[in-house]
C-alpha positions in Angstrom: -99.4 14.4 7.8 -101.4 16.0 4.7 -100.0 15.7 1.4 -100.5 17.9 -1.5 -99.8 17.1 -5.4 -99.2 19.3 -8.1 -96.9 19.0 -10.8 -95.9 22.8 -10.4 -95.5 25.4 -7.7 -94.9 29.2 -8.8 -95.3 32.3 -6.8 -98.2 33.4 -5.9 -97.3 37.2 -6.6 -93.9 38.6 -7.7 -91.0 35.8 -8.6 -90.1 34.7 -5.2 -91.5 31.2 -3.4 -90.8 30.2 -0.1 -90.7 26.5 0.7 -91.0 26.2 4.5 -90.2 28.3 7.8 -86.7 29.1 9.4 -85.9 26.1 11.4 -87.9 23.2 9.2 -86.1 20.3 8.1 -86.9 19.9 4.1 -86.2 15.9 3.6 -85.7 14.5 0.2 -86.1 10.8 0.0 -83.5 8.2 -1.1 -83.9 7.7 -5.1 -85.2 11.4 -5.5 -82.8 13.6 -7.8 -82.7 17.7 -7.8 -82.0 18.9 -11.0 -80.9 22.6 -11.1 -81.5 24.8 -14.5 -80.8 27.8 -13.1 -78.7 29.2 -10.2 -78.5 27.9 -7.0 -77.7 30.3 -4.1 -76.8 29.7 -0.3 -75.3 26.3 -0.8 -71.8 27.2 -1.1 -69.6 28.2 -4.5 -67.4 26.1 -6.3 -64.4 28.4 -4.8 -65.4 27.5 -1.6 -65.8 23.9 -1.4 -63.5 22.0 1.2 -62.4 18.5 1.0 -62.0 15.2 3.2 -59.2 13.0 3.4 -61.7 9.7 3.9 -65.2 9.3 4.7 -63.6 8.8 8.3 -62.3 12.3 8.0 -64.1 14.6 10.7 -63.0 18.0 9.1 -63.3 18.9 5.8 -60.3 21.5 4.5 -58.8 23.1 1.7 -56.1 21.5 -0.4 -53.3 23.7 1.2 -54.6 22.6 4.7 -55.2 18.4 3.9 -51.7 18.4 2.1 -49.0 17.8 4.5 -45.3 18.5 3.0 -43.0 15.9 4.4 -38.9 16.5 5.2 -37.3 18.2 2.5 -40.8 18.9 0.7 -42.5 21.9 0.2 -45.5 23.0 -0.9 -46.4 26.4 -2.9 -49.7 28.2 -3.3 -49.5 30.0 -6.9 -52.0 32.4 -8.2 -53.3 33.5 -4.8 -56.8 34.9 -5.8 -57.1 33.7 -9.2 -56.6 30.1 -11.0 -55.4 29.0 -7.6 -52.4 26.3 -7.9 -50.3 23.9 -5.4 -46.9 23.2 -6.2 -45.0 20.5 -4.3 -41.3 20.0 -4.8 -38.0 18.8 -3.3 -36.2 21.3 -1.0 -32.8 20.5 0.5 -30.7 17.0 0.2 -31.9 13.9 1.3 -29.7 11.8 3.2 -28.5 8.2 2.2 -29.4 7.1 5.7 -33.1 8.1 4.9 -33.4 6.0 1.8 -34.0 2.3 2.8 -32.0 -0.3 1.2 -35.2 -1.6 -0.8 -36.8 2.1 -1.1 -35.2 2.7 -4.7 -35.3 -0.1 -7.7 -32.6 0.1 -10.8 -31.9 -2.0 -13.2 -30.1 -5.1 -12.5 -26.6 -5.0 -12.6 -24.0 -7.5 -11.8 -21.1 -6.5 -10.3 -18.6 -8.5 -12.7 -15.1 -8.9 -12.1 -11.9 -6.1 -11.5 -11.3 -4.8 -14.7 -14.6 -5.3 -16.8 -16.7 -2.9 -18.5 -20.3 -2.5 -18.5 -22.0 -4.8 -21.0 -25.3 -5.5 -22.0 -27.3 -9.0 -22.5 -29.7 -9.1 -25.8 -32.4 -7.6 -24.2 -30.2 -4.2 -23.8 -30.3 -4.7 -20.0 -26.7 -3.9 -18.4 -25.2 -7.2 -16.9 -21.2 -6.1 -16.0 -20.3 -3.2 -14.2 -16.4 -1.6 -14.8 -14.1 -0.9 -11.8 -10.9 -1.8 -13.6 -8.0 -1.2 -11.1 -5.7 1.4 -9.4 -4.2 3.7 -11.6 -5.9 2.5 -14.9 -7.4 4.4 -17.6 -10.5 3.7 -19.9 -9.2 3.0 -23.5 -10.2 2.3 -27.0 -10.0 -1.2 -28.5 -10.7 0.2 -32.0 -14.2 0.6 -34.0 -16.7 -1.6 -33.2 -15.4 -2.9 -29.9 -16.1 -2.0 -26.2 -13.5 0.1 -24.5 -11.0 -1.6 -21.8 -9.5 -0.8 -18.9 -5.6 -0.2 -19.1 -2.8 1.2 -17.8 -2.1 5.0 -17.5 0.5 6.5 -19.7 4.1 7.1 -18.8 6.6 5.0 -17.2 5.5 3.6 -13.8 8.5 1.9 -12.7 12.7 2.7 -12.6 15.4 1.0 -10.4 18.8 1.6 -10.0 21.3 -0.9 -8.6 25.1 -0.6 -9.1 28.1 -3.3 -7.9 29.7 -1.8 -4.3 33.3 -3.2 -4.9 35.9 -4.2 -7.4 36.4 -7.8 -8.4 39.4 -9.4 -10.5 38.6 -11.4 -13.3 35.3 -13.6 -14.4 31.9 -13.4 -12.7 28.8 -15.8 -13.9 26.8 -14.4 -12.5 27.9 -11.1 -10.7 26.5 -12.2 -7.1 27.7 -10.3 -4.3 28.2 -6.5 -3.3 25.2 -5.2 -5.1 23.1 -2.2 -3.8 20.5 -0.1 -4.6 21.7 3.3 -5.7 21.6 5.4 -2.5 23.2 8.5 -3.2 20.8 11.6 -3.6 20.0 13.0 -5.5 20.0 10.2 -8.1 16.9 8.2 -8.3 17.0 5.1 -6.2 13.9 3.7 -7.9 10.5 4.7 -8.7 7.1 2.6 -8.5 7.6 -1.0 -7.9 11.2 -2.4 -7.0 13.3 -5.2 -8.3 14.4 -8.5 -6.1 17.9 -9.5 -6.0 19.2 -13.1 -5.1 22.7 -14.9 -5.5 22.8 -12.3 -8.2 19.2 -13.3 -9.8 17.1 -10.5 -10.5 13.5 -10.9 -10.3 10.8 -8.5 -12.1 8.0 -7.3 -9.8 5.1 -7.7 -12.2 4.7 -8.5 -15.8 5.3 -5.7 -18.5 7.5 -4.4 -21.1 11.4 -3.9 -19.3 14.1 -2.2 -20.6 17.2 -3.3 -19.1 20.7 -1.4 -19.1 24.3 -2.8 -17.7 27.3 -0.5 -17.8 30.6 -2.1 -16.6 34.0 -0.1 -16.3 37.4 -2.0 -16.2 41.0 -1.2 -15.6 44.2 -3.3 -16.2 47.7 -2.7 -15.5 48.4 -5.0 -19.1 47.2 -6.2 -22.4 43.4 -7.9 -22.7 42.4 -9.5 -26.1 38.8 -8.9 -25.3 36.5 -8.8 -22.1 32.7 -9.0 -22.2 29.6 -7.4 -20.2 26.8 -9.9 -20.7 23.1 -9.9 -19.6 21.5 -13.4 -19.4 18.0 -14.4 -19.0 16.2 -17.5 -18.2 12.5 -18.8 -19.3 12.4 -21.7 -16.7 14.4 -20.2 -13.5 16.9 -22.3 -14.2 19.1 -22.2 -17.5 20.2 -18.9 -18.8 21.1 -17.7 -22.2 22.9 -14.8 -23.7 20.3 -11.8 -24.4 22.5 -8.8 -24.7 26.6 -8.6 -24.9 28.8 -6.2 -25.7 33.1 -6.5 -26.1 35.7 -4.1 -25.4 39.8 -4.7 -25.0 42.8 -3.1 -23.1 45.7 -2.5 -25.0 48.6 -1.4 -22.7 50.6 1.6 -24.0 52.8 2.5 -20.8 53.4 0.8 -17.7 50.4 2.7 -16.2 46.8 1.4 -15.7 44.4 1.6 -18.5 40.6 1.6 -18.3 37.4 1.1 -20.9 34.0 1.0 -20.2 31.2 -1.5 -21.9 27.3 -0.2 -22.2 24.8 -3.0 -23.4 20.7 -3.3 -23.2 18.1 -5.4 -23.7 14.1 -5.5 -24.0 12.3 -8.2 -22.5 8.3 -8.7 -22.5 7.9 -10.3 -19.1 4.8 -12.3 -18.5 6.0 -14.7 -16.5 7.6 -13.3 -12.9 8.8 -16.5 -11.1 10.4 -18.0 -14.4 11.6 -14.9 -16.5 14.3 -13.8 -14.9 18.0 -11.6 -15.4 21.3 -12.1 -14.4 24.6 -10.2 -15.1 27.8 -11.7 -16.2 31.2 -10.6 -17.1 33.7 -12.3 -19.2 37.3 -12.0 -19.9 39.5 -13.6 -22.3 43.3 -14.6 -21.7 44.4 -12.0 -18.9 42.1 -13.2 -16.0 43.9 -10.0 -14.0 41.2 -7.4 -15.3 39.6 -5.8 -12.7 35.9 -4.6 -12.7 35.4 -1.3 -11.1 33.1 -0.5 -8.7 32.0 1.7 -5.6 29.5 2.5 -3.5 28.9 6.6 -4.0 28.5 6.3 -7.4 28.1 4.3 -10.3 31.1 2.6 -12.5 29.3 -0.7 -12.5 25.6 -0.7 -12.9 21.9 -2.2 -13.9 19.0 -0.4 -14.6 15.3 -1.6 -14.9 12.7 0.6 -16.7 8.8 -0.7 -16.9 7.7 0.9 -20.3 3.9 -0.6 -20.4 2.0 -3.7 -20.0 2.7 -6.6 -22.0 
């Protein structure tokens, strides 16, 4: 093999120089450097260069062929024939089933307990999640305090009871012939209900309650005084008077004379097992006075309305 050593090769005439013949292999040895200070033709321009995914890729290609859109992903070519772009975008909805349980990393949150709201540790990380209870709303606790869950506004409970059969004399308490109002269209009850056993009424939940007692009386004679009384207990045992109203009957002829008494009370019920109420009729002198009742209308009746949380 011959070897020519020169510092420069230039055309013998004109401006073109040919290196080798068609079919020849021109080898540039390892370590050699070719510096292009002019124009390179026939090697492929920048707009026709292709890429491979890895060294093991057998076929080079353009980006819009090598990048493959997956499920719900679209690839869009922009500015065709100019300064082209390739945009990837989400197209459609990703179903929950397509997201693995560990595919998304979120800030760690503790589940908290029913009624709690989101709170944060010293680093600002959330440590509890609020859910509240059914029917509650988020309520401001004042400036500088976190909001809390509370019952929605409005009355959530009302119950309507009455005496169905007349009785004569005193009752301590009224312990029989009681029923919940069942005459349409009168309200029977709304929300949760009171329970009654031997004249003792138990509240369905804690809260502020408004309790009323209406009593009707008749007597063919005189009675100096008689009372309608609401009694309550804090230990499910001993009862004391919380509200009392009195009246009298003075006979003006030999016919029946009538009277009516109304009394009411507000209760802050914090313990439904021990805080209960009962209703008492107490007459004086003439024990023949009759407390009136009816199964179709209210003559002697008790009402219970929950006004809000305790």
